[in-house]
Structure formats: C-alpha cells, structure tokens
N, CA, C, O and the ligand as a Tripos MOL2 file, in Angstrom:
@<TRIPOS>MOLECULE
protein
  241   239    61     0     0
PROTEIN
NO_CHARGES

@<TRIPOS>ATOM
      1 N           9.0590  -29.2490    9.6970 N.3       1 MET1
      2 CA          9.6880  -30.2980    8.9080 C.3       1 MET1
      3 C          11.1990  -30.1670    9.0390 C.2       1 MET1
      4 O          11.7460  -29.0700    9.1490 O.2       1 MET1
      5 N          11.8300  -31.2790    9.0250 N.am      2 ASP2
      6 CA         13.2600  -31.3290    9.2140 C.3       2 ASP2
      7 C          13.8460  -32.1660    8.0880 C.2       2 ASP2
      8 O          13.2860  -33.1950    7.7100 O.2       2 ASP2
      9 N          14.9650  -31.7230    7.5640 N.am      3 GLU3
     10 CA         15.5790  -32.4800    6.4850 C.3       3 GLU3
     11 C          16.8230  -33.1900    6.9990 C.2       3 GLU3
     12 O          17.6800  -32.5890    7.6460 O.2       3 GLU3
     13 N          16.9020  -34.4510    6.7040 N.am      4 ILE4
     14 CA         18.0910  -35.2130    7.0850 C.3       4 ILE4
     15 C          18.6590  -35.9030    5.8560 C.2       4 ILE4
     16 O          17.9900  -36.0520    4.8330 O.2       4 ILE4
     17 N          19.8890  -36.3110    5.9830 N.am      5 THR5
     18 CA         20.5220  -37.0450    4.8960 C.3       5 THR5
     19 C          20.8060  -38.4680    5.3570 C.2       5 THR5
     20 O          21.3880  -38.6900    6.4180 O.2       5 THR5
     21 N          20.3920  -39.4080    4.5540 N.am      6 ILE6
     22 CA         20.6700  -40.8100    4.8620 C.3       6 ILE6
     23 C          21.3130  -41.4560    3.6260 C.2       6 ILE6
     24 O          21.2670  -40.9170    2.5200 O.2       6 ILE6
     25 N          21.8970  -42.6040    3.8530 N.am      7 ASP7
     26 CA         22.4200  -43.3700    2.7280 C.3       7 ASP7
     27 C          21.3730  -44.3930    2.3170 C.2       7 ASP7
     28 O          20.8730  -45.1530    3.1460 O.2       7 ASP7
     29 N          21.0560  -44.4030    1.0620 N.am      8 CYS8
     30 CA         20.0850  -45.3820    0.5680 C.3       8 CYS8
     31 C          20.6090  -46.7930    0.8210 C.2       8 CYS8
     32 O          21.7450  -47.1070    0.4630 O.2       8 CYS8
     33 N          19.7790  -47.6540    1.4420 N.am      9 PRO9
     34 CA         20.2330  -49.0190    1.7150 C.3       9 PRO9
     35 C          20.2920  -49.8900    0.4600 C.2       9 PRO9
     36 O          20.8160  -51.0030    0.4960 O.2       9 PRO9
     37 N          19.7610  -49.3880   -0.6280 N.am     10 TYR10
     38 CA         19.8060  -50.1580   -1.8780 C.3      10 TYR10
     39 C          21.0020  -49.7570   -2.7350 C.2      10 TYR10
     40 O          21.8190  -50.6000   -3.1060 O.2      10 TYR10
     41 N          21.0990  -48.4740   -3.0440 N.am     11 CYS11
     42 CA         22.1340  -48.0420   -3.9880 C.3      11 CYS11
     43 C          23.2920  -47.3290   -3.3000 C.2      11 CYS11
     44 O          24.3260  -47.0930   -3.9250 O.2      11 CYS11
     45 N          23.1360  -46.9800   -2.0170 N.am     12 GLY12
     46 CA         24.2270  -46.3760   -1.2750 C.3      12 GLY12
     47 C          24.4110  -44.8810   -1.4790 C.2      12 GLY12
     48 O          25.3120  -44.2780   -0.8960 O.2      12 GLY12
     49 N          23.5580  -44.2790   -2.3080 N.am     13 GLU13
     50 CA         23.6620  -42.8450   -2.5240 C.3      13 GLU13
     51 C          23.1160  -42.0910   -1.3110 C.2      13 GLU13
     52 O          22.1860  -42.5510   -0.6490 O.2      13 GLU13
     53 N          23.7020  -40.9360   -1.0310 N.am     14 ALA14
     54 CA         23.1840  -40.0880    0.0340 C.3      14 ALA14
     55 C          21.9810  -39.3170   -0.5060 C.2      14 ALA14
     56 O          22.0820  -38.6350   -1.5250 O.2      14 ALA14
     57 N          20.8640  -39.4270    0.1700 N.am     15 ILE15
     58 CA         19.6610  -38.7100   -0.2630 C.3      15 ILE15
     59 C          19.0950  -37.9150    0.9110 C.2      15 ILE15
     60 O          19.2670  -38.2860    2.0720 O.2      15 ILE15
     61 N          18.4240  -36.8270    0.5870 N.am     16 ASP16
     62 CA         17.7860  -35.9940    1.6030 C.3      16 ASP16
     63 C          16.3340  -36.4120    1.7540 C.2      16 ASP16
     64 O          15.6270  -36.6140    0.7670 O.2      16 ASP16
     65 N          15.9050  -36.5380    2.9790 N.am     17 VAL17
     66 CA         14.5050  -36.8640    3.2330 C.3      17 VAL17
     67 C          13.9390  -35.8740    4.2420 C.2      17 VAL17
     68 O          14.6630  -35.3350    5.0780 O.2      17 VAL17
     69 N          12.6550  -35.6490    4.1510 N.am     18 LEU18
     70 CA         11.9700  -34.7450    5.0650 C.3      18 LEU18
     71 C          11.2320  -35.5530    6.1180 C.2      18 LEU18
     72 O          10.4820  -36.4790    5.8110 O.2      18 LEU18
     73 N          11.4650  -35.1780    7.3650 N.am     19 ILE19
     74 CA         10.7620  -35.8200    8.4700 C.3      19 ILE19
     75 C           9.7090  -34.8270    8.9510 C.2      19 ILE19
     76 O          10.0380  -33.7210    9.3780 O.2      19 ILE19
     77 N           8.4620  -35.2230    8.8790 N.am     20 ASP20
     78 CA          7.4270  -34.2380    9.1820 C.3      20 ASP20
     79 C           6.8970  -34.2900   10.6020 C.2      20 ASP20
     80 O           6.1460  -33.4050   11.0110 O.2      20 ASP20
     81 N           7.2710  -35.3020   11.3540 N.am     21 SER21
     82 CA          6.7630  -35.3530   12.7170 C.3      21 SER21
     83 C           7.6940  -36.1390   13.6200 C.2      21 SER21
     84 O           8.1440  -37.2330   13.2790 O.2      21 SER21
     85 N           7.9710  -35.5680   14.7630 N.am     22 TYR22
     86 CA          8.7560  -36.2920   15.7620 C.3      22 TYR22
     87 C           7.8720  -36.6590   16.9460 C.2      22 TYR22
     88 O           8.3710  -37.0610   17.9970 O.2      22 TYR22
     89 N           6.6030  -36.5260   16.7810 N.am     23 ASP23
     90 CA          5.7090  -36.6820   17.9200 C.3      23 ASP23
     91 C           5.6890  -38.0870   18.4870 C.2      23 ASP23
     92 O           5.5660  -38.2710   19.6980 O.2      23 ASP23
     93 N           5.8080  -39.0630   17.6290 N.am     24 GLU24
     94 CA          5.6900  -40.4300   18.1000 C.3      24 GLU24
     95 C           6.4630  -41.3440   17.1630 C.2      24 GLU24
     96 O           6.7060  -41.0030   16.0050 O.2      24 GLU24
     97 N           6.8400  -42.4920   17.6680 N.am     25 PRO25
     98 CA          7.5350  -43.4330   16.7950 C.3      25 PRO25
     99 C           6.6800  -43.7540   15.5780 C.2      25 PRO25
    100 O           5.4640  -43.9160   15.6750 O.2      25 PRO25
    101 N           7.3220  -43.8390   14.4670 N.am     26 GLN26
    102 CA          6.5680  -44.1100   13.2560 C.3      26 GLN26
    103 C           7.4630  -44.7780   12.2410 C.2      26 GLN26
    104 O           8.6890  -44.7600   12.3580 O.2      26 GLN26
    105 N           6.8420  -45.3580   11.2560 N.am     27 GLN27
    106 CA          7.6110  -45.8700   10.1340 C.3      27 GLN27
    107 C           6.8250  -45.6530    8.8610 C.2      27 GLN27
    108 O           5.5940  -45.6950    8.8570 O.2      27 GLN27
    109 N           7.5290  -45.4280    7.8150 N.am     28 TYR28
    110 CA          6.8670  -45.1530    6.5500 C.3      28 TYR28
    111 C           7.8410  -45.4300    5.4160 C.2      28 TYR28
    112 O           9.0460  -45.5810    5.6170 O.2      28 TYR28
    113 N           7.2850  -45.4900    4.2380 N.am     29 TYR29
    114 CA          8.1030  -45.7300    3.0610 C.3      29 TYR29
    115 C           8.2900  -44.4460    2.2830 C.2      29 TYR29
    116 O           7.3990  -43.6010    2.1950 O.2      29 TYR29
    117 N           9.4850  -44.3320    1.7230 N.am     30 GLN30
    118 CA          9.7190  -43.2390    0.7880 C.3      30 GLN30
    119 C          10.6360  -43.7840   -0.2960 C.2      30 GLN30
    120 O          11.6200  -44.4640   -0.0060 O.2      30 GLN30
    121 N          10.3130  -43.4860   -1.5280 N.am     31 ASP31
    122 CA         11.1400  -43.9940   -2.6110 C.3      31 ASP31
    123 C          12.4510  -43.2380   -2.6890 C.2      31 ASP31
    124 O          12.4920  -42.0180   -2.5310 O.2      31 ASP31
    125 N          13.5120  -43.9690   -2.9320 N.am     32 CYS32
    126 CA         14.8100  -43.3410   -3.1340 C.3      32 CYS32
    127 C          14.7460  -42.4670   -4.3810 C.2      32 CYS32
    128 O          14.2200  -42.8700   -5.4190 O.2      32 CYS32
    129 N          15.2930  -41.2630   -4.2510 N.am     33 SER33
    130 CA         15.2320  -40.3450   -5.3860 C.3      33 SER33
    131 C          16.2500  -40.7110   -6.4620 C.2      33 SER33
    132 O          16.2190  -40.1600   -7.5620 O.2      33 SER33
    133 N          17.1390  -41.6270   -6.1500 N.am     34 VAL34
    134 CA         18.1510  -42.0420   -7.1230 C.3      34 VAL34
    135 C          17.7430  -43.3330   -7.8320 C.2      34 VAL34
    136 O          17.7130  -43.3890   -9.0620 O.2      34 VAL34
    137 N          17.4250  -44.3790   -7.0460 N.am     35 CYS35
    138 CA         17.1350  -45.6790   -7.6590 C.3      35 CYS35
    139 C          15.6570  -46.0600   -7.5770 C.2      35 CYS35
    140 O          15.2550  -47.1010   -8.0960 O.2      35 CYS35
    141 N          14.8470  -45.2200   -6.9260 N.am     36 CYS36
    142 CA         13.3880  -45.4060   -6.8650 C.3      36 CYS36
    143 C          12.9590  -46.6300   -6.0620 C.2      36 CYS36
    144 O          11.7970  -47.0310   -6.1320 O.2      36 CYS36
    145 N          13.8570  -47.2220   -5.3130 N.am     37 ALA37
    146 CA         13.4780  -48.3580   -4.4790 C.3      37 ALA37
    147 C          12.7680  -47.8530   -3.2230 C.2      37 ALA37
    148 O          13.0760  -46.7660   -2.7340 O.2      37 ALA37
    149 N          11.8200  -48.6360   -2.6970 N.am     38 PRO38
    150 CA         11.0830  -48.2090   -1.5040 C.3      38 PRO38
    151 C          11.9090  -48.4110   -0.2370 C.2      38 PRO38
    152 O          12.1730  -49.5430    0.1670 O.2      38 PRO38
    153 N          12.3090  -47.3230    0.3770 N.am     39 ILE39
    154 CA         13.0960  -47.3850    1.6050 C.3      39 ILE39
    155 C          12.1470  -47.3090    2.7800 C.2      39 ILE39
    156 O          11.2520  -46.4660    2.8210 O.2      39 ILE39
    157 N          12.3530  -48.1970    3.7310 N.am     40 LEU40
    158 CA         11.5550  -48.1790    4.9510 C.3      40 LEU40
    159 C          12.2770  -47.3250    5.9890 C.2      40 LEU40
    160 O          13.3920  -47.6480    6.3980 O.2      40 LEU40
    161 N          11.6430  -46.2430    6.4090 N.am     41 PHE41
    162 CA         12.2020  -45.3760    7.4370 C.3      41 PHE41
    163 C          11.5400  -45.6820    8.7680 C.2      41 PHE41
    164 O          10.3160  -45.7560    8.8730 O.2      41 PHE41
    165 N          12.3660  -45.8540    9.7670 N.am     42 ILE42
    166 CA         11.8390  -46.1020   11.1060 C.3      42 ILE42
    167 C          12.3310  -44.9710   12.0030 C.2      42 ILE42
    168 O          13.5320  -44.8210   12.2270 O.2      42 ILE42
    169 N          11.3970  -44.1840   12.5100 N.am     43 VAL43
    170 CA         11.7300  -43.0400   13.3580 C.3      43 VAL43
    171 C          11.4290  -43.4200   14.7970 C.2      43 VAL43
    172 O          10.3280  -43.8680   15.1150 O.2      43 VAL43
    173 N          12.4140  -43.2390   15.6590 N.am     44 SER44
    174 CA         12.2060  -43.5680   17.0590 C.3      44 SER44
    175 C          13.0040  -42.6120   17.9320 C.2      44 SER44
    176 O          13.8820  -41.8880   17.4630 O.2      44 SER44
    177 N          12.6770  -42.6340   19.1860 N.am     45 GLU45
    178 CA         13.3490  -41.7620   20.1380 C.3      45 GLU45
    179 C          14.1200  -42.6320   21.1220 C.2      45 GLU45
    180 O          13.5790  -43.6030   21.6520 O.2      45 GLU45
    181 N          15.3730  -42.2910   21.3650 N.am     46 ASN46
    182 CA         16.1350  -43.1080   22.3140 C.3      46 ASN46
    183 C          15.9460  -42.5880   23.7320 C.2      46 ASN46
    184 O          15.2050  -41.6330   23.9660 O.2      46 ASN46
    185 N          16.6250  -43.2300   24.6690 N.am     47 GLU47
    186 CA         16.4160  -42.8900   26.0730 C.3      47 GLU47
    187 C          16.8480  -41.4670   26.4130 C.2      47 GLU47
    188 O          16.3530  -40.8760   27.3730 O.2      47 GLU47
    189 N          17.7660  -40.9230   25.6300 N.am     48 ALA48
    190 CA         18.2300  -39.5540   25.8660 C.3      48 ALA48
    191 C          17.3190  -38.5190   25.2150 C.2      48 ALA48
    192 O          17.5410  -37.3140   25.3370 O.2      48 ALA48
    193 N          16.2930  -39.0040   24.5240 N.am     49 GLY49
    194 CA         15.3660  -38.0850   23.8820 C.3      49 GLY49
    195 C          15.7900  -37.6520   22.4910 C.2      49 GLY49
    196 O          15.1890  -36.7560   21.8980 O.2      49 GLY49
    197 N          16.8210  -38.2900   21.9770 N.am     50 ASP50
    198 CA         17.2540  -37.9660   20.6240 C.3      50 ASP50
    199 C          16.4980  -38.8110   19.5980 C.2      50 ASP50
    200 O          16.1810  -39.9780   19.8280 O.2      50 ASP50
    201 N          16.2310  -38.1880   18.4860 N.am     51 ILE51
    202 CA         15.5350  -38.8930   17.4200 C.3      51 ILE51
    203 C          16.5320  -39.7140   16.6110 C.2      51 ILE51
    204 O          17.5880  -39.2260   16.2090 O.2      51 ILE51
    205 N          16.1760  -40.9420   16.3910 N.am     52 GLN52
    206 CA         17.0010  -41.7980   15.5490 C.3      52 GLN52
    207 C          16.1910  -42.1870   14.3280 C.2      52 GLN52
    208 O          15.0060  -42.5060   14.4220 O.2      52 GLN52
    209 N          16.8340  -42.1560   13.2110 N.am     53 ILE53
    210 CA         16.1470  -42.5470   11.9830 C.3      53 ILE53
    211 C          16.9500  -43.6450   11.3080 C.2      53 ILE53
    212 O          18.1350  -43.5000   11.0080 O.2      53 ILE53
    213 N          16.2660  -44.7260   11.0890 N.am     54 GLU54
    214 CA         16.9040  -45.8880   10.4990 C.3      54 GLU54
    215 C          16.3130  -46.1030    9.1150 C.2      54 GLU54
    216 O          15.0960  -46.0610    8.9340 O.2      54 GLU54
    217 N          17.1650  -46.3290    8.1640 N.am     55 ALA55
    218 CA         16.7000  -46.6080    6.8070 C.3      55 ALA55
    219 C          16.9950  -48.0630    6.4930 C.2      55 ALA55
    220 O          18.1350  -48.5180    6.5840 O.2      55 ALA55
    221 N          15.9550  -48.7760    6.1230 N.am     56 ARG56
    222 CA         16.1110  -50.2020    5.8660 C.3      56 ARG56
    223 C          15.5700  -50.5810    4.5010 C.2      56 ARG56
    224 O          14.7090  -49.9130    3.9290 O.2      56 ARG56
    225 N          16.1060  -51.6680    4.0130 N.am     57 ARG57
    226 CA         15.5270  -52.2560    2.8090 C.3      57 ARG57
    227 C          14.2290  -52.9350    3.1880 C.2      57 ARG57
    228 O          14.0470  -53.3660    4.3260 O.2      57 ARG57
    229 N          13.3490  -53.0230    2.2440 N.am     58 ASP58
    230 CA         12.0690  -53.6660    2.5050 C.3      58 ASP58
    231 C          12.1480  -55.1790    2.3410 C.2      58 ASP58
    232 O          11.2220  -55.8890    2.7340 O.2      58 ASP58
    233 N          13.2250  -55.6770    1.7740 N.am     59 ASP59
    234 CA         13.2830  -57.1000    1.4300 C.3      59 ASP59
    235 C          14.1660  -57.9010    2.3550 C.2      59 ASP59
    236 O          14.5310  -59.0340    2.0390 O.2      59 ASP59
    237 N          14.5150  -57.3290    3.4990 N.am     60 GLU60
    238 CA         15.3690  -58.0750    4.4190 C.3      60 GLU60
    239 C          14.5270  -58.8960    5.3890 C.2      60 GLU60
    240 O          15.0730  -59.5940    6.2430 O.2      60 GLU60
    241 ZN         18.7030  -45.7160   -3.8710 Zn       61 ZN61
@<TRIPOS>BOND
     1     1     2 1
     2     2     3 1
     3     3     4 2
     4     3     5 am
     5     5     6 1
     6     6     7 1
     7     7     8 2
     8     7     9 am
     9     9    10 1
    10    10    11 1
    11    11    12 2
    12    11    13 am
    13    13    14 1
    14    14    15 1
    15    15    16 2
    16    15    17 am
    17    17    18 1
    18    18    19 1
    19    19    20 2
    20    19    21 am
    21    21    22 1
    22    22    23 1
    23    23    24 2
    24    23    25 am
    25    25    26 1
    26    26    27 1
    27    27    28 2
    28    27    29 am
    29    29    30 1
    30    30    31 1
    31    31    32 2
    32    31    33 am
    33    33    34 1
    34    34    35 1
    35    35    36 2
    36    35    37 am
    37    37    38 1
    38    38    39 1
    39    39    40 2
    40    39    41 am
    41    41    42 1
    42    42    43 1
    43    43    44 2
    44    43    45 am
    45    45    46 1
    46    46    47 1
    47    47    48 2
    48    47    49 am
    49    49    50 1
    50    50    51 1
    51    51    52 2
    52    51    53 am
    53    53    54 1
    54    54    55 1
    55    55    56 2
    56    55    57 am
    57    57    58 1
    58    58    59 1
    59    59    60 2
    60    59    61 am
    61    61    62 1
    62    62    63 1
    63    63    64 2
    64    63    65 am
    65    65    66 1
    66    66    67 1
    67    67    68 2
    68    67    69 am
    69    69    70 1
    70    70    71 1
    71    71    72 2
    72    71    73 am
    73    73    74 1
    74    74    75 1
    75    75    76 2
    76    75    77 am
    77    77    78 1
    78    78    79 1
    79    79    80 2
    80    79    81 am
    81    81    82 1
    82    82    83 1
    83    83    84 2
    84    83    85 am
    85    85    86 1
    86    86    87 1
    87    87    88 2
    88    87    89 am
    89    89    90 1
    90    90    91 1
    91    91    92 2
    92    91    93 am
    93    93    94 1
    94    94    95 1
    95    95    96 2
    96    95    97 am
    97    97    98 1
    98    98    99 1
    99    99   100 2
   100    99   101 am
   101   101   102 1
   102   102   103 1
   103   103   104 2
   104   103   105 am
   105   105   106 1
   106   106   107 1
   107   107   108 2
   108   107   109 am
   109   109   110 1
   110   110   111 1
   111   111   112 2
   112   111   113 am
   113   113   114 1
   114   114   115 1
   115   115   116 2
   116   115   117 am
   117   117   118 1
   118   118   119 1
   119   119   120 2
   120   119   121 am
   121   121   122 1
   122   122   123 1
   123   123   124 2
   124   123   125 am
   125   125   126 1
   126   126   127 1
   127   127   128 2
   128   127   129 am
   129   129   130 1
   130   130   131 1
   131   131   132 2
   132   131   133 am
   133   133   134 1
   134   134   135 1
   135   135   136 2
   136   135   137 am
   137   137   138 1
   138   138   139 1
   139   139   140 2
   140   139   141 am
   141   141   142 1
   142   142   143 1
   143   143   144 2
   144   143   145 am
   145   145   146 1
   146   146   147 1
   147   147   148 2
   148   147   149 am
   149   149   150 1
   150   150   151 1
   151   151   152 2
   152   151   153 am
   153   153   154 1
   154   154   155 1
   155   155   156 2
   156   155   157 am
   157   157   158 1
   158   158   159 1
   159   159   160 2
   160   159   161 am
   161   161   162 1
   162   162   163 1
   163   163   164 2
   164   163   165 am
   165   165   166 1
   166   166   167 1
   167   167   168 2
   168   167   169 am
   169   169   170 1
   170   170   171 1
   171   171   172 2
   172   171   173 am
   173   173   174 1
   174   174   175 1
   175   175   176 2
   176   175   177 am
   177   177   178 1
   178   178   179 1
   179   179   180 2
   180   179   181 am
   181   181   182 1
   182   182   183 1
   183   183   184 2
   184   183   185 am
   185   185   186 1
   186   186   187 1
   187   187   188 2
   188   187   189 am
   189   189   190 1
   190   190   191 1
   191   191   192 2
   192   191   193 am
   193   193   194 1
   194   194   195 1
   195   195   196 2
   196   195   197 am
   197   197   198 1
   198   198   199 1
   199   199   200 2
   200   199   201 am
   201   201   202 1
   202   202   203 1
   203   203   204 2
   204   203   205 am
   205   205   206 1
   206   206   207 1
   207   207   208 2
   208   207   209 am
   209   209   210 1
   210   210   211 1
   211   211   212 2
   212   211   213 am
   213   213   214 1
   214   214   215 1
   215   215   216 2
   216   215   217 am
   217   217   218 1
   218   218   219 1
   219   219   220 2
   220   219   221 am
   221   221   222 1
   222   222   223 1
   223   223   224 2
   224   223   225 am
   225   225   226 1
   226   226   227 1
   227   227   228 2
   228   227   229 am
   229   229   230 1
   230   230   231 1
   231   231   232 2
   232   231   233 am
   233   233   234 1
   234   234   235 1
   235   235   236 2
   236   235   237 am
   237   237   238 1
   238   238   239 1
   239   239   240 2
@<TRIPOS>SUBSTRUCTURE
     1 MET1         2 RESIDUE 1 A MET
     2 ASP2         6 RESIDUE 1 A ASP
     3 GLU3        10 RESIDUE 1 A GLU
     4 ILE4        14 RESIDUE 1 A ILE
     5 THR5        18 RESIDUE 1 A THR
     6 ILE6        22 RESIDUE 1 A ILE
     7 ASP7        26 RESIDUE 1 A ASP
     8 CYS8        30 RESIDUE 1 A CYS
     9 PRO9        34 RESIDUE 1 A PRO
    10 TYR10       38 RESIDUE 1 A TYR
    11 CYS11       42 RESIDUE 1 A CYS
    12 GLY12       46 RESIDUE 1 A GLY
    13 GLU13       50 RESIDUE 1 A GLU
    14 ALA14       54 RESIDUE 1 A ALA
    15 ILE15       58 RESIDUE 1 A ILE
    16 ASP16       62 RESIDUE 1 A ASP
    17 VAL17       66 RESIDUE 1 A VAL
    18 LEU18       70 RESIDUE 1 A LEU
    19 ILE19       74 RESIDUE 1 A ILE
    20 ASP20       78 RESIDUE 1 A ASP
    21 SER21       82 RESIDUE 1 A SER
    22 TYR22       86 RESIDUE 1 A TYR
    23 ASP23       90 RESIDUE 1 A ASP
    24 GLU24       94 RESIDUE 1 A GLU
    25 PRO25       98 RESIDUE 1 A PRO
    26 GLN26      102 RESIDUE 1 A GLN
    27 GLN27      106 RESIDUE 1 A GLN
    28 TYR28      110 RESIDUE 1 A TYR
    29 TYR29      114 RESIDUE 1 A TYR
    30 GLN30      118 RESIDUE 1 A GLN
    31 ASP31      122 RESIDUE 1 A ASP
    32 CYS32      126 RESIDUE 1 A CYS
    33 SER33      130 RESIDUE 1 A SER
    34 VAL34      134 RESIDUE 1 A VAL
    35 CYS35      138 RESIDUE 1 A CYS
    36 CYS36      142 RESIDUE 1 A CYS
    37 ALA37      146 RESIDUE 1 A ALA
    38 PRO38      150 RESIDUE 1 A PRO
    39 ILE39      154 RESIDUE 1 A ILE
    40 LEU40      158 RESIDUE 1 A LEU
    41 PHE41      162 RESIDUE 1 A PHE
    42 ILE42      166 RESIDUE 1 A ILE
    43 VAL43      170 RESIDUE 1 A VAL
    44 SER44      174 RESIDUE 1 A SER
    45 GLU45      178 RESIDUE 1 A GLU
    46 ASN46      182 RESIDUE 1 A ASN
    47 GLU47      186 RESIDUE 1 A GLU
    48 ALA48      190 RESIDUE 1 A ALA
    49 GLY49      194 RESIDUE 1 A GLY
    50 ASP50      198 RESIDUE 1 A ASP
    51 ILE51      202 RESIDUE 1 A ILE
    52 GLN52      206 RESIDUE 1 A GLN
    53 ILE53      210 RESIDUE 1 A ILE
    54 GLU54      214 RESIDUE 1 A GLU
    55 ALA55      218 RESIDUE 1 A ALA
    56 ARG56      222 RESIDUE 1 A ARG
    57 ARG57      226 RESIDUE 1 A ARG
    58 ASP58      230 RESIDUE 1 A ASP
    59 ASP59      234 RESIDUE 1 A ASP
    60 GLU60      238 RESIDUE 1 A GLU
    61 ZN61       241 GROUP 0 **** ****
C-alpha cells in the first residue's frame, strides 16, 4: 500500500489516501476525510510507466 496526498476537489483540503494496487488502471470512490464528499479517484499509468492519480468530483 502506498500513501499519497491529494487536494480534495470539493473542499480543497489536502488529504492522504491509500492506494492498494498499481497492477492495472482502476477507479474507485473514497470519501473525503474533511468534507465527506465522494471523490472519484482514477489511477492510471502513463507511457513512462509512472502512476498518475487523478481526483475528480463526481458531479462534473
Ligand atoms: Zn473535501
């Protein structure tokens, strides 16, 4: 498991999230620990093999 810090797309607070697998592209929801809004996380790998994690609002 790996811990990363992202900015909540709803309230803008920096929150820590745990990524449990880099095996394949995935997306999942995790509630913000500050405002409890459901953040959509999209995990993907770029051409250089680096993992990118995007945090999005669910209502866009
Ligand atoms: Zn939040």
